[in-house]
C-alpha positions as CSV (number, residue, x, y, z in Angstrom):
1,X,0.0,0.0,0.0
2,X,2.8,2.4,1.0
3,X,4.7,1.6,-2.3
4,X,1.5,2.3,-4.3
5,X,1.0,5.7,-2.7
6,X,4.7,6.6,-3.3
7,X,4.4,5.6,-6.9
8,X,1.2,7.6,-7.4
9,X,2.9,10.6,-5.7
10,X,5.8,10.4,-8.1
11,X,3.5,10.3,-11.1
12,X,1.7,13.4,-9.8
13,X,5.0,15.3,-9.3
14,X,6.1,14.2,-12.8
15,X,2.9,15.5,-14.4
16,X,3.1,18.8,-12.6
17,X,6.8,19.2,-13.5
18,X,5.9,18.5,-17.2
19,X,3.2,21.1,-17.0
20,X,5.6,23.7,-15.7
21,X,8.3,22.9,-18.3
22,X,9.2,24.9,-21.4
23,X,6.8,27.7,-22.3
24,X,5.0,27.2,-25.6
25,X,6.0,29.9,-28.0
26,X,2.4,31.1,-28.7
27,X,1.7,31.4,-24.9
28,X,4.4,34.0,-24.2
29,X,3.3,37.5,-23.1
30,X,5.8,38.9,-25.6
31,X,4.0,37.4,-28.6
32,X,0.5,38.0,-27.2
33,X,1.3,41.7,-26.5
34,X,3.3,42.5,-29.7
35,X,0.9,40.7,-32.0
36,X,-1.7,43.4,-31.2
37,X,0.7,46.2,-31.9
38,X,1.1,48.1,-35.1
39,X,4.3,49.2,-37.0
40,X,7.8,48.4,-35.8
41,X,6.5,46.9,-32.5
42,X,4.3,44.4,-34.1
43,X,6.5,43.6,-37.1
44,X,8.9,41.3,-35.2
45,X,6.1,38.8,-34.5
46,X,4.9,38.9,-38.1
47,X,8.4,38.1,-39.3
48,X,9.0,35.5,-36.6
49,X,5.9,33.5,-37.6
50,X,7.0,30.9,-40.2
51,X,10.7,31.3,-39.3
52,X,12.9,28.3,-38.3
53,X,12.7,29.6,-34.7
54,X,8.9,29.6,-34.7
55,X,9.0,26.1,-36.3
56,X,11.1,24.8,-33.4
57,X,9.1,26.6,-30.6
58,X,11.8,29.2,-30.0
59,X,10.1,32.4,-28.8
60,X,11.3,35.9,-28.0
61,X,12.6,35.2,-24.5
62,X,14.9,32.5,-25.8
63,X,17.0,35.2,-27.5
64,X,16.0,38.4,-25.7
65,X,15.6,37.0,-22.2
66,X,12.9,38.3,-19.8
67,X,9.9,36.7,-18.2
68,X,7.6,35.1,-20.8
69,X,4.8,34.6,-18.3
70,X,4.6,37.9,-16.4
71,X,3.7,40.9,-18.6
72,X,4.4,43.7,-16.1
73,X,7.9,42.4,-15.4
74,X,8.6,40.7,-18.7
75,X,11.2,43.3,-19.7
76,X,13.0,43.8,-16.4
77,X,16.7,43.2,-16.2
78,X,16.1,41.4,-12.8
79,X,14.1,38.8,-14.9
80,X,17.0,38.4,-17.3
81,X,15.8,40.8,-20.1
82,X,18.7,41.5,-22.5
83,X,16.9,43.6,-25.2
84,X,18.3,43.9,-28.7
85,X,22.1,43.5,-29.2
86,X,24.3,46.1,-31.0
87,X,25.5,45.3,-34.5
88,X,28.9,43.9,-33.4
89,X,27.3,41.9,-30.5
90,X,24.9,39.9,-32.8
91,X,27.3,37.0,-33.5
92,X,28.0,36.3,-29.8
93,X,24.2,36.9,-29.1
94,X,23.3,34.1,-31.6
95,X,26.3,32.1,-30.6
96,X,24.9,31.4,-27.1
97,X,22.9,28.6,-28.9
98,X,24.9,28.2,-32.1
99,X,28.3,27.6,-30.5
100,X,29.9,25.7,-33.4
101,X,28.5,28.1,-36.0
102,X,29.9,31.1,-34.1
103,X,33.3,29.5,-34.2
104,X,33.1,28.9,-38.0
105,X,31.8,32.4,-38.5
106,X,34.5,34.1,-36.5
107,X,37.2,32.2,-38.4
108,X,35.7,33.2,-41.8
109,X,36.4,36.3,-43.9
110,X,33.0,37.6,-42.8
111,X,33.7,37.2,-39.1
112,X,37.2,38.7,-39.4
113,X,35.6,41.8,-41.1
114,X,33.0,42.3,-38.4
115,X,34.8,45.1,-36.6
116,X,35.1,47.0,-39.9
117,X,31.4,46.7,-40.6
118,X,31.4,43.2,-42.1
119,X,28.2,41.1,-42.2
120,X,26.8,39.7,-39.0
121,X,24.4,36.8,-38.7
122,X,21.2,38.8,-39.5
123,X,22.5,40.2,-42.8
124,X,22.1,36.7,-44.3
125,X,19.7,34.9,-42.0
126,X,17.3,37.7,-41.0
127,X,16.7,39.1,-37.5
128,X,13.3,37.7,-36.8
129,X,12.3,35.9,-39.9
130,X,15.2,33.5,-39.3
131,X,16.1,31.4,-42.4
132,X,17.7,28.1,-42.0
133,X,21.3,27.7,-43.3
134,X,21.2,26.3,-46.8
135,X,22.8,26.8,-50.2
136,X,19.7,28.8,-51.2
137,X,21.2,31.6,-49.1
138,X,24.2,31.8,-51.4
139,X,22.7,33.7,-54.3
140,X,23.6,36.6,-56.5
141,X,21.0,39.0,-55.1
142,X,22.1,38.5,-51.5
143,X,25.9,38.3,-52.0
144,X,26.1,41.2,-54.5
145,X,24.8,43.6,-51.9
146,X,28.3,43.6,-50.4
147,X,30.7,42.3,-53.1
148,X,31.0,40.4,-56.4
149,X,29.1,37.1,-56.6
150,X,31.9,35.2,-58.5
151,X,33.7,33.7,-55.5
152,X,30.4,32.7,-53.8
153,X,29.2,31.2,-57.0
154,X,32.3,28.9,-57.1
155,X,31.8,27.9,-53.5
156,X,28.1,27.1,-54.1
157,X,29.0,25.0,-57.1
158,X,31.5,23.0,-55.1
159,X,28.9,22.3,-52.4
160,X,25.8,21.7,-54.6
161,X,26.4,18.1,-55.4
162,X,27.4,17.3,-51.8
163,X,24.2,18.7,-50.4
164,X,22.2,16.6,-52.9
165,X,24.0,13.5,-51.8
166,X,23.4,14.1,-48.2
167,X,19.7,14.6,-48.7
168,X,19.5,11.4,-50.9
169,X,21.4,9.3,-48.3
170,X,19.3,10.6,-45.5
171,X,16.2,9.5,-47.3
172,X,17.5,6.0,-47.9
173,X,18.6,5.6,-44.3
174,X,15.1,6.8,-43.1
175,X,13.5,4.3,-45.4
176,X,15.4,1.4,-43.9
177,X,14.8,2.7,-40.4
178,X,11.1,2.6,-41.0
179,X,11.4,-1.1,-41.8
180,X,13.1,-1.8,-38.5
181,X,16.6,-2.2,-39.9
182,X,19.5,-1.3,-37.6
183,X,21.0,1.9,-39.3
184,X,22.2,3.6,-36.1
185,X,25.9,3.5,-37.2
186,X,25.0,5.0,-40.6
187,X,22.9,7.7,-38.9
188,X,25.8,8.7,-36.7
189,X,28.2,8.7,-39.6
190,X,25.9,10.9,-41.7
191,X,25.3,13.2,-38.7
192,X,29.0,13.8,-38.3
193,X,29.5,14.2,-42.1
194,X,26.6,16.7,-42.3
195,X,28.0,18.8,-39.5
196,X,31.4,18.8,-41.2
197,X,29.6,20.0,-44.4
198,X,27.6,22.7,-42.6
199,X,30.9,24.1,-41.1
200,X,31.7,25.1,-44.7
201,X,28.7,27.4,-45.0
202,X,30.5,30.3,-43.4
203,X,33.8,29.7,-45.2
204,X,34.7,32.1,-48.0
205,X,38.0,30.3,-49.1
206,X,37.2,28.6,-52.4
207,X,40.2,26.2,-52.3
208,X,39.4,25.1,-48.7
209,X,35.7,24.5,-49.6
210,X,36.6,22.6,-52.7
211,X,39.2,20.4,-50.8
212,X,36.9,19.8,-47.9
213,X,34.0,18.9,-50.2
214,X,36.1,16.2,-51.9
215,X,36.8,14.7,-48.5
216,X,33.1,14.8,-47.5
217,X,32.1,13.2,-50.7
218,X,34.5,10.3,-49.9
219,X,32.9,9.8,-46.5
220,X,29.4,9.9,-48.1
221,X,30.5,7.3,-50.6
222,X,31.4,4.9,-47.7
223,X,27.9,5.3,-46.3
224,X,26.4,4.8,-49.8
225,X,28.4,1.5,-50.0
226,X,26.9,0.4,-46.8
227,X,23.4,1.2,-48.1
228,X,24.2,-0.7,-51.3
229,X,25.1,-3.7,-49.2
230,X,21.7,-3.5,-47.5
231,X,20.1,-3.1,-50.9
232,X,21.8,-6.3,-52.1
233,X,20.8,-8.2,-49.0
234,X,17.2,-7.0,-49.4
235,X,17.3,-8.1,-53.1
236,X,18.5,-11.5,-52.1
237,X,15.8,-11.9,-49.5
238,X,13.2,-10.9,-52.0
239,X,14.6,-13.4,-54.5
240,X,14.7,-16.1,-51.9
241,X,11.1,-15.3,-51.0
242,X,10.0,-15.3,-54.6
243,X,11.6,-18.7,-55.1
244,X,10.0,-20.1,-52.0
245,X,6.6,-18.9,-53.2
246,X,7.2,-20.4,-56.6
247,X,8.2,-23.7,-55.2
248,X,5.2,-23.7,-52.9
249,X,2.9,-23.1,-55.9
250,X,4.6,-25.9,-57.9
251,X,4.3,-28.3,-55.0
252,X,0.7,-27.3,-54.6
253,X,0.1,-27.9,-58.3
254,X,1.8,-31.3,-58.2
255,X,-0.3,-32.4,-55.2
256,X,-3.4,-31.3,-57.1
257,X,-2.4,-33.3,-60.2
258,X,-1.6,-36.4,-58.2
259,X,-5.0,-36.2,-56.5
260,X,-6.7,-35.9,-60.0
261,X,-4.7,-38.9,-61.3
262,X,-5.8,-41.2,-58.4
263,X,-9.4,-40.0,-58.6
C-alpha cells in the first residue's frame, strides 16, 4: 500500500513538472502583446511566424531574455531581459545557442571583417524571420549587396552536389529505419559528415571549400556503399522469398495433379 502511494505521488509530481516545463511559443506574453501592436513593435512577431525559430518553438525570450509569463515584469533586467544586441554583438548573441556556427563564422572572412562593418548573422539569416542555413542563401541577389558574386558562385557549385548526396542518403537511411533495420551506425556517420559539411557554410575560401567537399564526398561514398550492401541483402531476401513462393505453388500444383490422377 505504501509503495503504491509513493508511486502515485511520483507520477503526480512528474505530471506537474511537465506542465511547468518549457513555455510554448504562442503562450508567451511577448507574442500576445506585440501581436496586437502596429508598426515596428508588431513587425517582429509577423516576421517570426513561419521562421525556423517559430517552427522549433523558440520564442522571443529564448533570445532576448525576460519573463515570458509575467507581462508587467517581462522586460526587467532582474528577470534576465537582454533587449536587442548592438550590431557587433549579434554573433555572440546568436552564438549562445549556435556555438559551433559562431566558431566557424569568426574564423571566416565575414567574421574577421565584423569590426570593420562586415556582415553579421542577421545580414544573411534575418533578424526575426530567421532562415535556416542552406545553399539557397548563397545567391547573387544577397551576396552582391556587399561584393561580387563570383567567389560565392564557385563555393556554391563546389557544395551543390554534396548537399544533394546528403539529402538522398538521409532519405535512404530513413526508409530502412522505418522497416526496423538497424541503421544507427550510418545515422551517426551521416550526422558527423553533415556537421562537417555545414561548417563550410561560413567559409569564403574557395580552395578550402573545394578540398573539404572532396573529403566529405569520400565519406558519403562509404555510407552509400553500406546502403548498397543493404540493398543487395534486401534483393537476395526478395529473390529467396519469390523462389520459396514459386516452389510452394509448384508443390501445390503437383499435389493437385496427383489427386486428380488417383481419382
